[in-house]
SEFIDO-427176 format. One record per residue: residue number from 1; residue in one letter; x, y, z of N, C-alpha, C in turn. Coordinates in steps of 0.001 Angstrom, whole numbers. Atoms other than C-alpha are relative to their C-alpha. Example, Ala and Ser with C-alpha at 12.3 -4.5 7.8 and 13.67 -1.06 7.14 Angstrom:
@resi->1	resn->A	n.u->890	n.v->-1190	n.w->0	ca.u->12300	ca.v->-4500	ca.w->7800	c.u->900	c.v->1200	c.w->0
@resi->2	resn->S	n.u->-820	n.v->-1190	n.w->-60	ca.u->13670	ca.v->-1060	ca.w->7140	c.u->-770	c.v->1090	c.w->730
REM end
This chain:
@resi->1	resn->M	n.u->838	n.v->-915	n.w->750	ca.u->-59820	ca.v->3331	ca.w->-13824	c.u->388	c.v->1439	c.w->347
@resi->2	resn->T	n.u->-363	n.v->-1391	n.w->-193	ca.u->-58969	ca.v->7007	ca.w->-14276	c.u->-1224	c.v->814	c.w->387
@resi->3	resn->D	n.u->1073	n.v->-892	n.w->-408	ca.u->-61082	ca.v->9643	ca.w->-12569	c.u->-53	c.v->1165	c.w->-978
@resi->4	resn->T	n.u->109	n.v->-1019	n.w->1049	ca.u->-62088	ca.v->11696	ca.w->-15596	c.u->-335	c.v->1371	c.w->568
@resi->5	resn->T	n.u->383	n.v->-1282	n.w->-591	ca.u->-63680	ca.v->14399	ca.w->-13459	c.u->1197	c.v->699	c.w->624
@resi->6	resn->A	n.u->-1194	n.v->-593	n.w->-615	ca.u->-60440	ca.v->14938	ca.w->-11531	c.u->946	c.v->523	c.w->-1062
@resi->7	resn->L	n.u->-870	n.v->-453	n.w->1093	ca.u->-58486	ca.v->15181	ca.w->-14783	c.u->-559	c.v->1263	c.w->-648
@resi->8	resn->E	n.u->635	n.v->-1177	n.w->594	ca.u->-60970	ca.v->17629	ca.w->-16261	c.u->121	c.v->1206	c.w->923
@resi->9	resn->A	n.u->-128	n.v->-1087	n.w->-969	ca.u->-60896	ca.v->19705	ca.w->-13071	c.u->1423	c.v->551	c.w->10
@resi->10	resn->A	n.u->-1402	n.v->-435	n.w->17	ca.u->-57087	ca.v->19806	ca.w->-13129	c.u->294	c.v->796	c.w->-1267
@resi->11	resn->A	n.u->-213	n.v->-726	n.w->1249	ca.u->-57104	ca.v->20882	ca.w->-16773	c.u->-672	c.v->1374	c.w->48
@resi->12	resn->F	n.u->703	n.v->-1278	n.w->-137	ca.u->-59674	ca.v->23601	ca.w->-16002	c.u->793	c.v->956	c.w->882
@resi->13	resn->R	n.u->-811	n.v->-853	n.w->-883	ca.u->-57563	ca.v->24902	ca.w->-13111	c.u->1246	c.v->502	c.w->-726
@resi->14	resn->R	n.u->-1187	n.v->-422	n.w->752	ca.u->-54519	ca.v->24981	ca.w->-15393	c.u->-364	c.v->1042	c.w->-1050
@resi->15	resn->L	n.u->462	n.v->-999	n.w->964	ca.u->-56477	ca.v->26861	ca.w->-18064	c.u->-200	c.v->1347	c.w->687
@resi->16	resn->L	n.u->207	n.v->-1253	n.w->-730	ca.u->-57537	ca.v->29457	ca.w->-15487	c.u->1318	c.v->631	c.w->406
@resi->17	resn->K	n.u->-1316	n.v->-528	n.w->-371	ca.u->-53966	ca.v->29817	ca.w->-14226	c.u->678	c.v->606	c.w->-1218
@resi->18	resn->H	n.u->-630	n.v->-490	n.w->1225	ca.u->-52711	ca.v->30215	ca.w->-17782	c.u->-609	c.v->1347	c.w->-416
@resi->19	resn->L	n.u->660	n.v->-1227	n.w->440	ca.u->-55311	ca.v->32870	ca.w->-18642	c.u->178	c.v->1152	c.w->978
@resi->20	resn->N	n.u->51	n.v->-1068	n.w->-996	ca.u->-55196	ca.v->34797	ca.w->-15372	c.u->1339	c.v->347	c.w->624
@resi->21	resn->Q	n.u->-1309	n.v->-281	n.w->-601	ca.u->-51633	ca.v->34481	ca.w->-14091	c.u->1100	c.v->64	c.w->-1051
@resi->22	resn->D	n.u->-1073	n.v->46	n.w->994	ca.u->-49440	ca.v->33520	ca.w->-17031	c.u->-239	c.v->969	c.w->-1158
@resi->23	resn->R	n.u->299	n.v->-828	n.w->1166	ca.u->-51255	ca.v->35505	ca.w->-19761	c.u->-1170	c.v->965	c.w->228
@resi->24	resn->P	n.u->1086	n.v->-964	n.w->-198	ca.u->-53460	ca.v->38224	ca.w->-18265	c.u->-4	c.v->1086	c.w->-1071
@resi->25	resn->D	n.u->-86	n.v->-969	n.w->1087	ca.u->-52294	ca.v->40359	ca.w->-21202	c.u->-912	c.v->-366	c.w->-1173
@resi->26	resn->V	n.u->902	n.v->410	n.w->1073	ca.u->-54500	ca.v->38328	ca.w->-23539	c.u->-1385	c.v->523	c.w->339
@resi->27	resn->Q	n.u->1276	n.v->-661	n.w->-237	ca.u->-57648	ca.v->40382	ca.w->-23799	c.u->-1167	c.v->-913	c.w->-357
@resi->28	resn->N	n.u->1188	n.v->801	n.w->277	ca.u->-61100	ca.v->38817	ca.w->-23711	c.u->-470	c.v->163	c.w->-1440
@resi->29	resn->I	n.u->474	n.v->-209	n.w->1367	ca.u->-61978	ca.v->40396	ca.w->-27048	c.u->849	c.v->-804	c.w->-986
@resi->30	resn->D	n.u->-857	n.v->795	n.w->878	ca.u->-58972	ca.v->38685	ca.w->-28654	c.u->-343	c.v->-1481	c.w->86
@resi->31	resn->L	n.u->452	n.v->1386	n.w->-152	ca.u->-60073	ca.v->35346	ca.w->-27202	c.u->-1292	c.v->-218	c.w->-783
@resi->32	resn->M	n.u->1267	n.v->128	n.w->725	ca.u->-63554	ca.v->35949	ca.w->-28622	c.u->225	c.v->-13	c.w->-1509
@resi->33	resn->I	n.u->-275	n.v->-55	n.w->1431	ca.u->-62157	ca.v->36838	ca.w->-32046	c.u->584	c.v->-1325	c.w->-480
@resi->34	resn->L	n.u->-728	n.v->1186	n.w->455	ca.u->-59867	ca.v->33813	ca.w->-32250	c.u->-658	c.v->-1319	c.w->372
@resi->35	resn->A	n.u->484	n.v->1290	n.w->-490	ca.u->-61610	ca.v->31137	ca.w->-30199	c.u->-1511	c.v->-67	c.w->184
@resi->36	resn->G	n.u->1445	n.v->0	n.w->-171	ca.u->-65217	ca.v->32222	ca.w->-29872	c.u->-457	c.v->-118	c.w->1442
@resi->37	resn->F	n.u->353	n.v->-13	n.w->-1412	ca.u->-65113	ca.v->32255	ca.w->-26070	c.u->1042	c.v->822	c.w->740
@resi->38	resn->C	n.u->-928	n.v->-779	n.w->-819	ca.u->-63496	ca.v->34257	ca.w->-23286	c.u->-171	c.v->-391	c.w->1464
@resi->39	resn->R	n.u->102	n.v->287	n.w->-1434	ca.u->-63123	ca.v->34294	ca.w->-19521	c.u->-1443	c.v->132	c.w->486
@resi->40	resn->N	n.u->1396	n.v->-162	n.w->-404	ca.u->-66690	ca.v->35571	ca.w->-19158	c.u->-841	c.v->-1195	c.w->-439
@resi->41	resn->C	n.u->699	n.v->1206	n.w->451	ca.u->-67945	ca.v->32625	ca.w->-21218	c.u->283	c.v->-1153	c.w->956
@resi->42	resn->L	n.u->-345	n.v->1050	n.w->-958	ca.u->-66056	ca.v->30269	ca.w->-18910	c.u->-786	c.v->168	c.w->1289
@resi->43	resn->A	n.u->760	n.v->-259	n.w->-1225	ca.u->-67727	ca.v->31944	ca.w->-15939	c.u->-1468	c.v->-370	c.w->-189
@resi->44	resn->D	n.u->1393	n.v->368	n.w->267	ca.u->-71146	ca.v->31520	ca.w->-17565	c.u->-159	c.v->-1519	c.w->8
@resi->45	resn->W	n.u->67	n.v->1466	n.w->35	ca.u->-70438	ca.v->27833	ca.w->-18224	c.u->153	c.v->-580	c.w->1399
@resi->46	resn->Y	n.u->-200	n.v->444	n.w->-1380	ca.u->-69220	ca.v->27410	ca.w->-14637	c.u->-1290	c.v->179	c.w->802
@resi->47	resn->R	n.u->1253	n.v->-276	n.w->-707	ca.u->-72397	ca.v->29027	ca.w->-13275	c.u->-1089	c.v->-966	c.w->-449
@resi->48	resn->E	n.u->1004	n.v->935	n.w->509	ca.u->-74584	ca.v->26881	ca.w->-15521	c.u->241	c.v->-1414	c.w->528
@resi->49	resn->A	n.u->-329	n.v->1322	n.w->-542	ca.u->-72754	ca.v->23729	ca.w->-14373	c.u->-390	c.v->-86	c.w->1467
@resi->50	resn->A	n.u->387	n.v->-20	n.w->-1414	ca.u->-73295	ca.v->24738	ca.w->-10752	c.u->-1512	c.v->-136	c.w->130
@resi->51	resn->E	n.u->1464	n.v->51	n.w->-59	ca.u->-76993	ca.v->25316	ca.w->-11358	c.u->-528	c.v->-1375	c.w->-393
@resi->52	resn->D	n.u->418	n.v->1341	n.w->429	ca.u->-77253	ca.v->21927	ca.w->-13128	c.u->27	c.v->-1007	c.w->1146
@resi->53	resn->V	n.u->-77	n.v->923	n.w->-1140	ca.u->-76283	ca.v->20231	ca.w->-9857	c.u->-618	c.v->604	c.w->1260
@resi->54	resn->G	n.u->751	n.v->-560	n.w->-1113	ca.u->-78437	ca.v->22475	ca.w->-7667	c.u->749	c.v->991	c.w->868
@resi->55	resn->I	n.u->-763	n.v->-998	n.w->-758	ca.u->-75816	ca.v->24986	ca.w->-6528	c.u->-364	c.v->1381	c.w->-541
@resi->56	resn->A	n.u->357	n.v->-1360	n.w->399	ca.u->-77089	ca.v->28561	ca.w->-6611	c.u->1272	c.v->834	c.w->-128
@resi->57	resn->M	n.u->-1181	n.v->-834	n.w->239	ca.u->-74514	ca.v->30919	ca.w->-8084	c.u->-408	c.v->1126	c.w->-936
@resi->58	resn->N	n.u->297	n.v->-1105	n.w->900	ca.u->-74827	ca.v->34368	ca.w->-9576	c.u->1199	c.v->273	c.w->-915
@resi->59	resn->K	n.u->-1026	n.v->-313	n.w->1001	ca.u->-72812	ca.v->35861	ca.w->-12416	c.u->1286	c.v->494	c.w->647
@resi->60	resn->E	n.u->-1198	n.v->-557	n.w->-642	ca.u->-70443	ca.v->37782	ca.w->-10145	c.u->783	c.v->-1068	c.w->766
@resi->61	resn->Q	n.u->-684	n.v->1091	n.w->-705	ca.u->-69690	ca.v->34719	ca.w->-8017	c.u->756	c.v->-885	c.w->-975
@resi->62	resn->A	n.u->-657	n.v->836	n.w->1008	ca.u->-68893	ca.v->32681	ca.w->-11111	c.u->1201	c.v->717	c.w->-595
@resi->63	resn->R	n.u->-1128	n.v->-756	n.w->544	ca.u->-66704	ca.v->35441	ca.w->-12536	c.u->1153	c.v->66	c.w->999
@resi->64	resn->E	n.u->-1068	n.v->-38	n.w->-992	ca.u->-64787	ca.v->35710	ca.w->-9274	c.u->741	c.v->-1337	c.w->37
@resi->65	resn->R	n.u->-647	n.v->1316	n.w->31	ca.u->-64117	ca.v->31965	ca.w->-9422	c.u->909	c.v->-124	c.w->-1217
@resi->66	resn->V	n.u->-791	n.v->121	n.w->1226	ca.u->-62877	ca.v->32176	ca.w->-13008	c.u->1171	c.v->977	c.w->-15
@resi->67	resn->Y	n.u->-1053	n.v->-1009	n.w->35	ca.u->-60877	ca.v->35395	ca.w->-12655	c.u->944	c.v->-75	c.w->1195
@resi->68	resn->G	n.u->-835	n.v->95	n.w->-1191	ca.u->-59522	ca.v->34563	ca.w->-9198	c.u->-49	c.v->1245	c.w->862
@resi->69	resn->M	n.u->202	n.v->-1247	n.w->-747	ca.u->-60664	ca.v->37957	ca.w->-7904	c.u->-1298	c.v->609	c.w->-508
@resi->70	resn->P	n.u->1192	n.v->-656	n.w->531	ca.u->-63691	ca.v->40219	ca.w->-8250	c.u->262	c.v->530	c.w->-1419
@resi->71	resn->F	n.u->-158	n.v->-377	n.w->1403	ca.u->-64269	ca.v->40961	ca.w->-11927	c.u->433	c.v->1454	c.w->-160
@resi->72	resn->G	n.u->-365	n.v->-1416	n.w->91	ca.u->-64040	ca.v->44723	ca.w->-11392	c.u->1475	c.v->234	c.w->279
@resi->73	resn->D	n.u->-1430	n.v->-119	n.w->-305	ca.u->-60591	ca.v->44330	ca.w->-9854	c.u->847	c.v->-487	c.w->-1161
@resi->74	resn->W	n.u->-760	n.v->548	n.w->1125	ca.u->-59348	ca.v->42143	ca.w->-12708	c.u->-76	c.v->959	c.w->-1189
@resi->75	resn->K	n.u->205	n.v->-923	n.w->1121	ca.u->-60824	ca.v->44529	ca.w->-15264	c.u->871	c.v->1246	c.w->158
@resi->76	resn->A	n.u->-805	n.v->-1200	n.w->-253	ca.u->-59109	ca.v->47532	ca.w->-13643	c.u->1495	c.v->-282	c.w->-164
@resi->77	resn->Q	n.u->-1420	n.v->342	n.w->66	ca.u->-55761	ca.v->45724	ca.w->-13512	c.u->460	c.v->-448	c.w->-1384
@resi->78	resn->H	n.u->-465	n.v->673	n.w->1210	ca.u->-55728	ca.v->43960	ca.w->-16873	c.u->-724	c.v->365	c.w->-1293
@resi->79	resn->Q	n.u->759	n.v->-196	n.w->1231	ca.u->-58445	ca.v->44963	ca.w->-19323	c.u->278	c.v->1365	c.w->-602
@resi->80	resn->Q	n.u->-226	n.v->-1233	n.w->746	ca.u->-57666	ca.v->47548	ca.w->-21950	c.u->-1226	c.v->295	c.w->-855
@resi->81	resn->E	n.u->1076	n.v->-351	n.w->916	ca.u->-60116	ca.v->49441	ca.w->-24109	c.u->239	c.v->-694	c.w->-1334
@resi->82	resn->A	n.u->-117	n.v->644	n.w->1304	ca.u->-60817	ca.v->47594	ca.w->-27327	c.u->343	c.v->1047	c.w->-1053
@resi->83	resn->T	n.u->-379	n.v->-897	n.w->1087	ca.u->-59187	ca.v->49162	ca.w->-30339	c.u->-1043	c.v->-87	c.w->-1119
@resi->84	resn->P	n.u->912	n.v->101	n.w->1150	ca.u->-61168	ca.v->49959	ca.w->-33494	c.u->266	c.v->-1264	c.w->-822
@resi->85	resn->E	n.u->-341	n.v->1211	n.w->754	ca.u->-59302	ca.v->47082	ca.w->-35164	c.u->-566	c.v->-1249	c.w->683
@resi->86	resn->Q	n.u->552	n.v->1139	n.w->-738	ca.u->-60317	ca.v->44646	ca.w->-32417	c.u->-1520	c.v->-54	c.w->-153
@resi->87	resn->L	n.u->1457	n.v->-35	n.w->140	ca.u->-63937	ca.v->45780	ca.w->-32608	c.u->-427	c.v->-448	c.w->-1392
@resi->88	resn->A	n.u->318	n.v->424	n.w->1373	ca.u->-63950	ca.v->45328	ca.w->-36390	c.u->225	c.v->-1501	c.w->-170
@resi->89	resn->A	n.u->-281	n.v->1434	n.w->91	ca.u->-62357	ca.v->41881	ca.w->-36094	c.u->-1047	c.v->-809	c.w->761
@resi->90	resn->F	n.u->1032	n.v->673	n.w->-779	ca.u->-64883	ca.v->40914	ca.w->-33412	c.u->-1303	c.v->-56	c.w->-792
@resi->91	resn->K	n.u->1219	n.v->-41	n.w->808	ca.u->-67778	ca.v->42013	ca.w->-35625	c.u->91	c.v->-987	c.w->-1158
@resi->92	resn->A	n.u->-190	n.v->933	n.w->1119	ca.u->-66355	ca.v->40063	ca.w->-38570	c.u->-73	c.v->-1451	c.w->473
@resi->93	resn->A	n.u->46	n.v->1355	n.w->-538	ca.u->-65874	ca.v->36967	ca.w->-36403	c.u->-1429	c.v->-407	c.w->330
@resi->94	resn->Q	n.u->1404	n.v->286	n.w->-316	ca.u->-69466	ca.v->37187	ca.w->-35179	c.u->-791	c.v->-301	c.w->-1267
@resi->95	resn->E	n.u->716	n.v->206	n.w->1265	ca.u->-70700	ca.v->37453	ca.w->-38757	c.u->370	c.v->-1348	c.w->-632
@resi->96	resn->R	n.u->-449	n.v->1292	n.w->555	ca.u->-68613	ca.v->34422	ca.w->-39817	c.u->-589	c.v->-1187	c.w->746
@resi->97	resn->H	n.u->371	n.v->1141	n.w->-824	ca.u->-69674	ca.v->32241	ca.w->-36930	c.u->-1385	c.v->118	c.w->618
@resi->98	resn->G	n.u->1277	n.v->-301	n.w->-632	ca.u->-73004	ca.v->33789	ca.w->-35934	c.u->-1080	c.v->-896	c.w->-401
REM end
């Protein structure tokens, strides 16, 4: 029998590596426009999963787990200001899927 949890955990770790090490250039706003979620969403889901099993975790702790460093550090190193085009696309995506 396959350990589904171990497989899911490995896939999650690979997703985080891909987003944070291989493609830190992909901006959260672009992820939100195209996929409807971003690194911050992953951190929220991680925190909620922890709370579901009785592990206390705040937003910053969850973000540090997802980003692999304090969020402020990642933001300073990788996050760019959203362009007017990105903001318009984000608004349109929200309206389509809201």
